[in-house]
N, C-alpha and C positions, 0 to 999 in steps of 0.2 A: 468538605470530605478530605480526610487524610490520604495523601499519596505516599505509598511506600515504594522505594526503589531497591533493587537487589540484583545479584548475579546468580545465575543458575549454572551449575556444573553439568555440562553435556558432552557427548562425543564430538560436538562441533566446537568445543572449547567453552569458555565462560561467556554467557549471553546476558547482556544487560537488559533489564525490563523495569517497568513501573506498573503498579496495580493499585486500584482503589475500588471501594464498594464491594457488595456481595450479591450473590445470585448467579444467574446464567452468565457464563464467561463470554466475553467479547474480545477477541484478539485482533489488534490493529497493526497493519503492516504499511510502512511509510514509502514515500517516493524517493528517488535518487536526487540529490545526495544527502537526504535528510536523516533524521533519527527519530526516536520516540517523541522528541519535543514537538514534532508536527501534530501530535494528537493531544497536546496538553488541554486544549479547550474542549475537544470532543470527549475526552476522558472525564472531565468534570461534569459534562452534560449527562453522560451515560451512567456514571457511577452512583447516581441516586437510586437506581433500581437494578443495576447489573454489576458484575465483576469486570471492570474495565481494565484490560491488560494491553499495554503498548510495549513493543520491543524494538531494540536496535537490531536490525537484521544482521546476520553474520557479515563482518567486514565493514560495518557502518557504526558510527557513534562510538560507544565504549565496548561494543561486543568484539569478541575474538574473530579473526579472519580465518576462513577455511583455507586449506591448501589449494594452490592452483588458482586459475582465473575464476572470478565470480560467475555463477550461472544461476538461472532461475531455479534449476533443480537443487543446487546446493543451498540456495536461500530458503526454499520450501522445506528441505530437510532440517534446516536450522529451526524453523518454526515448529516442526513436529517435535524436535528435541526439547524445545522449551515447554510445549504442552506436556511431554513426558515428565520433565523435571518438576513441573508444578502439579503433577498428578491430575491433570485435566483430561477427562475422557473425551469430551467433545465441546465445541465452541462455535459461536457465530464468528465468522472471519470477515474482517473489513480490510480492504486494500485500496490504496490510492496511487494512481499512475503505476510506477514500477511495482508497488505493493499489490496492486490489483492483479498483475500478471502472476506474481508469486502466490497470491490467494487462489487463483484459478488452478495452478499446478498443485497446490496443497489439497484442493477439493478432489482432484483426480488421484493423487498419490494415496490419500487416506480418507476415502469418502465417508466412512462411518464416523469420522471425527469432526466433520463439518456440518453443523446443524443447519446453517444457512450461510449464504455467501453474499457479500455486498461488494460489488466491483465499482469503484468510484473512478471516473475519468480513465476508464480502461482503454489503453491504446490497442490498435490492431496492426500487427506486423505480419504480413503474408509474403509470399514469394516476390510479388511485384515491389513491395516496399523494401525488402532486403536487397533486391537487385539495384535499387537506386539510392539507398541511404548513403549519405556522405558523412561529414563530420558531425558528431552528436552535439546537442546542447551542453553547455557547461565546459566546453573545450577551450582551453587557453594555454599557450606555451609559458612555462614558468619564467619569470623575469626577475632580475636582481632587485629592481626598484618596486616590486610588488604590483606591477601593471597588470599581471594576469588576474589578480583579484578584482581589479576594477573592470576588467573585461567580462568576467563572469557576472558581476553585478549588472553591467550594461545589457548583457544578453537576457537576463531575467526581468529587468525592470519594466519593459513594456507589458508584461503579463501579470504584474502585481498592482494592487490598488494604489492610486496616487495618495500621497500623504501618509503612507505606511512604511517608512524605511526600516522600522523595527522588524517587519517580516523578512525583509531582505537580509538584515543583520543576523537573524536566526538561521537563515539558509547558509549564509557565508560561514557562520560558526561551525555548522555541520560539515560543510564542504572542506574545511581545513582539517578535519579529523581523518580524512582518507587521502591516500596517495594520489588517486586519479578520480576526480569527480564524474568522469564520463563512464566509468566501468559498468555501473548499473544500467546505463542506457544501452551499452553494447550487449549486455546480457539479455536485455529485452529483444534486441535485434537478432540475436542468435537463436532465440527460443522458437521452436516450431509449434507455435500456439495453434495453428490451423489443424495440426494432427492430434491435439490434446483437448481442445475446448469442447468437442462433442461428447467427451466422456464425463463431463461434469453432471452430477445427478442432483446436487443440492438445490433447494429453492434459491433463486438468484435475483437480487435487486441490482439493477444498473443505475447508478447515480451519474447524471450528466450535468456538469457545470457549464451553463449556457455561454459563458464568455471564455471558455478554455478552447483555443483554436487547435490545440494538438490532439485532443481526445474527442471533441464533439463530432467531427466528421466520421469517427469510427463507430458511433453508437449503433447504427443500423446493422452494420456487418457483424458486430459482436453479438447483438441480440439474435440475429438469424443463425449464427454459428452455435448457439447454445441449444443444440437439438435434443440433448438428453436430459436437460434440467427439468426437475419436477414442476417448477414454476419460473417464469421469467417476467419480471415487472420492470418498468422504466420510470424513473422519477427525475424530472428536470429541476435543478436548483437555480432559481432566478438570481442573476447578478453573481453567479459563482465563477471564480477564476481559478488559476492553478493552486493558490493557497486556500483551497476550499475549506479544509478542515479547521483552519484558524479563523477565517472570516465569516463562515456560515455554519458554525458548529451546531447552533440550536436547530437550524433547518435540517441539517444532516441527521442529528439525533432523532428529530421528530419523524423523518422519513424512515429511519431504521425501525423505530418502535412501531410505526404503523404497519410496516411490512411484516414484522414478526407477529403482531397481533392478528393479522388478517390472512396469514398464509396457512392453509389447512394442513399441509404436510410438515409443518415446522417441528412438531413433536416426534417425528419419525425419521431419525437419521438414516441416510441411505447406506445400505450394506454394499 
């Protein structure tokens, strides 16, 4: 399947995206500090029967940076701007880690445009977590000898599959495109998700990577907080880790298709 890359002119600046396939649009939102590259494998899986669209969220990859500090709200606004620029009325929205939080905000911000929501490795940051959060992951003081790059690699390595340095290389390439690889994590920490998540109306699939120690403990809290969603389903991905989209793309695509095929309210976007 041919993958086309482009830039969309939006009020958020030029946004970089890729798309392949035709049919129902599926918009994919990446984790920090990644880019649309995180969804290369999943895009290939989904594009056989969907219009698979992955974007560099504002301030990441090759997309323009919005003014001021990054926030979940500004990232969600960028996703809406891309849908507008591409003429997409509504889409299935898939988010992973930071992207899941952005996807949640998108579903609250423009409910009629989110046909279904897939929250993968969704973190939970409530008042207790915000009170105790310290230095976020991917933090390293810049050093002249490049030691900060090794530090980021070492922080991530325990959570990546053995024998796959290529995955860490892809992450490092993305981390080098932004001034502060921790900024997206801080945006998640500042977002008052406990005040917003109950307003989600879209049918929601929660994907849990069983070997992801950062998001797995949040699964029950997230599921219970989705009090307004038309449907909430949970799917566990065996042997899933933080790079879930790269390593278990076939399983993720199968779970998404199954959810879309069996969710009664899927054809009725929420107003």
